[in-house]
C-alpha positions in Angstrom: 106.5 11.4 214.7 108.0 8.1 213.7 106.0 4.9 213.3 107.2 1.5 214.3 108.1 0.6 210.7 110.7 3.4 210.6 112.2 2.2 213.9 113.4 -1.0 212.1 114.7 0.5 208.8 114.4 4.3 208.6 116.1 4.4 205.2 113.9 1.8 203.5 111.7 3.2 200.7 109.7 0.0 200.6 108.9 0.1 204.3 108.0 3.8 203.9 105.5 2.9 201.2 104.1 0.1 203.4 103.7 2.6 206.2 101.8 5.0 204.0 99.6 2.2 202.8 98.8 1.1 206.3 97.6 4.6 207.1 95.6 4.9 203.9 93.9 1.5 204.6 92.9 2.6 208.0 91.3 5.8 206.7 89.6 4.0 203.8 88.2 1.1 205.8 88.0 2.3 209.4 87.4 0.8 211.8 89.6 -2.1 210.7 91.3 -4.8 212.8 95.0 -5.4 213.0 94.5 -8.9 211.6 92.7 -7.5 208.5 95.3 -4.9 207.9 98.0 -7.6 208.1 96.1 -9.8 205.7 95.5 -7.0 203.2 99.1 -5.9 203.1 100.7 -9.3 203.5 102.7 -8.4 206.6 102.9 -9.8 210.2 100.3 -8.6 212.7 103.2 -7.6 215.0 104.4 -5.2 212.3 101.0 -3.5 212.3 101.0 -3.3 216.1 104.4 -1.7 216.1 103.4 0.8 213.5 100.3 2.0 215.3 101.5 1.9 218.9 103.0 5.4 218.9 100.0 6.8 217.0 97.5 5.4 219.6 99.7 6.8 222.4 99.6 10.2 220.7 95.8 10.1 220.3 96.0 10.2 216.5 94.6 6.7 216.1 91.8 5.2 218.4 90.9 1.6 219.3 87.4 0.5 219.8 85.3 -2.7 219.5 84.4 -3.5 215.9 80.7 -3.2 215.0 78.7 -6.5 215.3 78.4 -6.7 211.5 82.2 -6.7 211.2 82.6 -9.8 213.4 79.7 -12.0 212.1 80.4 -15.7 212.6 82.7 -15.2 215.5 81.9 -16.9 218.8 81.5 -15.3 222.2 84.4 -13.8 224.0 86.4 -10.6 223.8 85.3 -8.7 220.8 88.0 -7.8 218.2 89.3 -4.3 218.3 89.3 -2.0 215.3 91.6 0.9 214.5 90.3 4.3 213.3 91.6 7.8 213.2 90.6 10.3 215.9 88.1 12.5 213.9 87.8 15.1 216.7 91.5 16.0 216.7 92.5 17.7 213.4 90.8 19.1 210.3 91.8 19.7 206.7 90.7 22.2 204.0 90.2 21.3 200.4 90.0 24.0 197.6 88.8 23.0 194.2 89.6 25.8 191.7 87.2 25.1 188.8 86.9 26.9 185.5 83.3 27.9 186.2 82.8 27.3 189.9 85.2 26.8 192.9 84.5 25.1 196.2 86.1 25.2 199.6 85.4 22.4 202.0 86.4 21.0 205.4 87.0 17.4 206.4 88.5 15.3 209.1 90.3 12.0 209.1 87.0 10.2 209.1 86.5 11.4 205.5 83.1 13.2 205.8 82.7 16.7 204.3 81.8 18.8 207.4 81.4 22.2 205.7 81.3 23.4 202.1 81.0 26.7 200.2 80.8 27.3 196.4 81.1 30.4 194.3 81.6 31.4 190.7 85.4 31.5 189.9 86.5 35.1 189.3 88.2 35.9 186.0 91.3 37.4 187.5 93.6 35.2 189.7 94.2 37.8 192.4 90.5 38.3 192.8 90.0 34.5 193.0 92.8 34.2 195.6 91.3 36.9 197.8 87.9 35.3 197.6 89.4 31.9 198.5 91.2 33.4 201.5 87.9 34.9 202.8 86.1 31.6 202.2 88.7 29.5 203.9 88.5 31.8 207.0 84.7 31.3 207.2 84.9 27.6 206.8 87.7 27.3 209.3 85.5 29.1 211.9 83.3 26.0 211.8 86.1 23.8 213.2 86.5 25.4 216.6 88.7 23.3 218.9 90.5 21.5 216.1 93.8 22.2 214.5 94.1 22.9 210.8 96.8 20.5 209.5 96.9 21.0 205.8 95.3 22.7 202.8 94.9 20.8 199.5 94.2 22.7 196.3 93.2 21.1 193.0 93.7 23.2 189.9 92.7 22.8 186.2 96.3 22.7 184.9 99.9 21.6 185.5 101.7 22.7 188.7 105.4 23.2 189.4 107.5 20.3 190.8 107.2 21.7 194.3 103.4 21.6 194.1 103.1 25.3 195.1 102.3 27.2 191.9 99.8 26.8 189.1 101.9 27.0 185.9 99.1 27.4 183.4 95.3 27.0 183.3 94.3 27.3 179.6 90.6 27.5 180.2 91.1 30.3 182.8 93.9 32.0 181.1 96.0 32.0 184.3 99.8 31.7 184.2 102.3 31.2 187.0 100.0 31.8 190.0 101.6 31.4 193.4 98.7 29.7 195.1 100.4 28.2 198.1 102.1 31.4 199.0 98.9 33.3 198.8 96.8 30.9 200.9 99.5 30.1 203.4 99.5 33.8 204.5 95.8 33.4 205.3 94.4 33.7 208.9 91.7 31.8 210.6 89.9 32.5 213.9 92.2 35.5 214.2 95.4 33.4 214.2 98.0 33.1 211.5 97.7 30.0 209.4 100.9 28.0 209.4 99.4 25.0 207.8 101.2 23.8 204.6 99.4 24.2 201.3 99.8 21.6 198.5 98.7 22.4 195.0 97.8 19.5 192.7 96.6 19.1 189.2 92.9 18.2 189.3 93.2 14.9 187.5 95.9 13.7 189.9 93.7 14.8 192.8 90.9 12.7 191.3 93.2 9.7 191.0 94.0 10.0 194.7 90.3 10.1 195.6 89.5 7.1 193.4 92.5 5.1 194.8 91.1 5.6 198.3 87.6 4.4 197.3 89.1 1.2 195.9 91.0 0.5 199.1 87.6 -0.2 200.7 87.5 -3.5 198.7 87.6 -6.1 201.5 88.9 -8.7 199.1 92.2 -6.8 198.7 91.7 -6.8 194.9 91.8 -3.1 194.6 93.5 -1.8 191.4 97.2 -0.8 192.1 97.8 0.5 188.6 95.2 2.5 186.7 94.7 5.5 184.6 92.2 8.2 185.7 90.6 10.1 182.9 89.0 13.3 184.3 86.5 14.8 181.8 84.8 18.1 182.6 85.6 21.5 181.0 88.7 19.8 179.7 90.4 16.4 179.9 93.2 15.5 182.2 94.9 12.2 183.3 96.0 10.9 186.6 98.2 7.9 186.9 98.4 5.5 189.8 101.3 3.0 189.7 101.8 0.5 192.5 99.2 2.3 194.6 101.0 5.6 194.4 100.1 8.6 192.1 102.7 9.3 189.5 103.6 13.0 189.0 106.5 12.8 186.5 110.2 13.3 187.3 112.4 16.3 188.1 111.3 19.5 186.5 108.7 17.8 184.4 106.6 16.8 187.4 103.9 19.3 186.6 103.0 18.1 183.1 102.6 14.4 183.6 99.2 13.3 182.3 98.4 16.3 180.0 96.8 14.0 177.4 93.8 16.2 176.9 95.8 18.2 174.4 96.9 15.3 172.2 95.6 15.6 168.6 92.9 13.0 167.7 91.5 14.9 164.6 94.0 16.5 162.2 93.1 20.1 161.5 90.1 19.8 163.8 88.4 22.3 166.0 90.6 25.0 167.6 91.6 24.5 171.2 92.3 27.1 173.9 95.9 25.7 174.0 96.5 26.9 170.4 96.4 23.5 168.8 93.6 22.0 166.7 91.8 18.8 167.1 92.7 18.2 170.7 91.0 15.2 172.5 89.2 17.5 175.0 87.6 19.4 172.1 85.6 16.2 171.3 85.4 14.1 174.4 85.0 16.5 177.4 81.7 17.2 179.1 82.1 20.8 177.8 82.4 19.6 174.2 78.9 18.2 174.3 77.4 21.7 173.6 79.2 22.1 170.2 78.5 18.4 169.3 74.9 18.9 170.1 74.6 22.1 168.0 76.6 20.5 165.1 77.2 22.7 162.1 74.2 24.9 162.7 75.0 28.6 163.2 72.2 29.3 165.5 69.7 27.4 167.7 66.8 29.6 166.7 68.1 32.4 169.0 68.3 29.9 172.0 71.5 29.1 173.9 73.1 25.7 173.5 72.2 23.4 176.4 74.7 22.6 179.1 76.1 19.0 179.5 73.7 18.3 182.4 70.8 19.5 180.3 71.9 17.3 177.4 72.0 14.3 179.7 68.5 15.2 181.0 67.2 15.4 177.4 68.8 12.1 176.6 67.1 10.5 179.6 63.9 12.0 178.4 64.2 10.2 175.0 65.5 13.0 172.8 67.5 11.4 170.0 69.8 14.4 169.3 70.9 14.4 172.9 71.4 10.6 172.9 73.5 10.8 169.7 75.6 13.6 171.1 76.5 11.4 174.2 77.2 8.5 171.9 79.6 10.6 169.9 81.4 11.6 173.1 81.7 7.9 173.9 83.4 7.3 170.6 85.8 10.1 171.0 86.6 9.1 174.5 87.3 5.6 173.2 89.7 6.8 170.6 91.8 8.7 173.2 91.6 5.9 175.8 92.8 3.4 173.3 95.7 5.6 172.5 96.5 6.1 176.2 96.3 2.4 177.1 98.8 1.6 174.3 101.1 4.5 175.1 101.3 3.9 178.8 100.8 0.1 178.9 98.3 0.3 181.7 95.1 -1.6 180.7 92.7 -0.4 183.5 91.0 3.0 183.1 88.6 4.9 185.4 86.6 7.8 183.9 85.7 10.6 186.4 84.1 14.0 186.3 80.8 15.4 185.0 81.0 13.1 182.1 79.8 10.1 184.2 76.3 11.6 184.5 75.7 10.4 180.9 77.5 7.1 181.3 74.5 4.9 180.3 74.7 6.5 176.8 78.5 6.8 176.6 79.6 3.4 177.8 78.5 1.3 174.8 80.1 3.4 172.0 83.2 3.9 174.2 83.8 0.2 174.7 83.1 -0.6 171.0 85.7 2.0 170.0 88.4 0.7 172.4 87.7 -2.9 171.3 88.3 -1.9 167.7 91.7 -0.3 168.5 95.0 -2.1 169.1 94.3 -1.8 172.8 91.2 -3.9 172.3 93.4 -6.8 171.1 95.0 -6.9 174.6 93.5 -9.1 177.3 92.2 -7.7 180.5 91.6 -4.1 179.6 88.7 -2.4 181.3 87.1 1.1 181.4 84.8 1.9 184.3 83.1 5.0 185.6 84.5 6.7 188.7 82.7 9.5 190.5 81.9 13.1 189.7 82.5 14.0 193.4 86.2 12.9 193.3 86.8 15.2 190.3 86.0 18.3 192.4 86.1 19.0 196.1 86.6 15.4 197.1 89.8 15.3 195.2 91.1 18.5 196.8 90.3 17.2 200.3 92.1 14.0 199.4 95.2 15.9 198.4 95.3 17.5 201.9 94.7 14.3 203.9 97.0 12.1 201.8 99.8 14.6 202.1 99.3 14.5 205.9 99.3 10.7 206.0 102.5 10.6 203.8 104.5 13.3 205.5 102.7 14.8 208.5 103.1 11.6 210.5 106.7 11.2 209.6 106.3 8.4 207.1 
């Protein structure tokens, strides 16, 4: 299906980007008026009308009067109409393959998570894929009457340039796993699943999610360029440039953003990647356990607390837990300062489990960045994102964004 924008200049990359942004804006801020869309993107209202006319005719996009709160201050007369996606038409599956736990969820173009299941990630990739297929089938059964359009998968490692295979997940020990092929052969409701499967690095998926959240900013001041630092079991980076995620070029598309394995402590702690002193060994949520224990061999026979438990202890006033989170803030700041200088992008969002302890992490992080060369630059910022977007939310966003980018012919 072609939108009106393509009818004018089908070969224009800039118009293709504008068309994608129109669709993303509607999804992020729906219902939204044509006038507001035109204002936010700096285009003519007629351009918006032309773009959405075929989508309204096809039933993909709906028109309805805007809520009263969206038209405050307007006089009497015909209420303005808002555009929104038809949430009853299609559905999307998101699969978040985590190091400890994995999730499968179902969403529509309205953005709500309609169904969700979680399970411990099996050690062997084939067992994990079999469990994912069975879970997808159960979740799909809850979307009777709708059509599955796309499956988005977020994985804890780089993918191939075609976004179909997981190349390497160091914390899982998986190599060259054909995820798209395995899931595309799935069935749901007794029918063959012909929906496309897109496999994305989890940090890039998180960046997609955070970019959509920021499109809700009615002032139009959303960040178009930012770095997303995802900190959980490891650390990964997602890059958003000009409102679009950056995946690298050519055969290197799968490794863009793998900054978690840059060395920040020479000869430091051994990492699963085979290096020593990697950033994620000191600044990830998982690193909190070893930082909390310190150099002690044992904890009196007790296991080291998890990150969430350490945050709870810090909230309760325990100094050791608070100092642990402050250390993580310092190490995060070291890496973020390096990344800002290396990429030349001054705005950073931090996502993942790490944000649960943000009140203790924020101060030391900002102090460390301020002391670095990056701190001498004007306008740098580091803000917390969401833990949700680093998991299932990011995977669902991969599916929907791919549909908006290619499934509608834009």
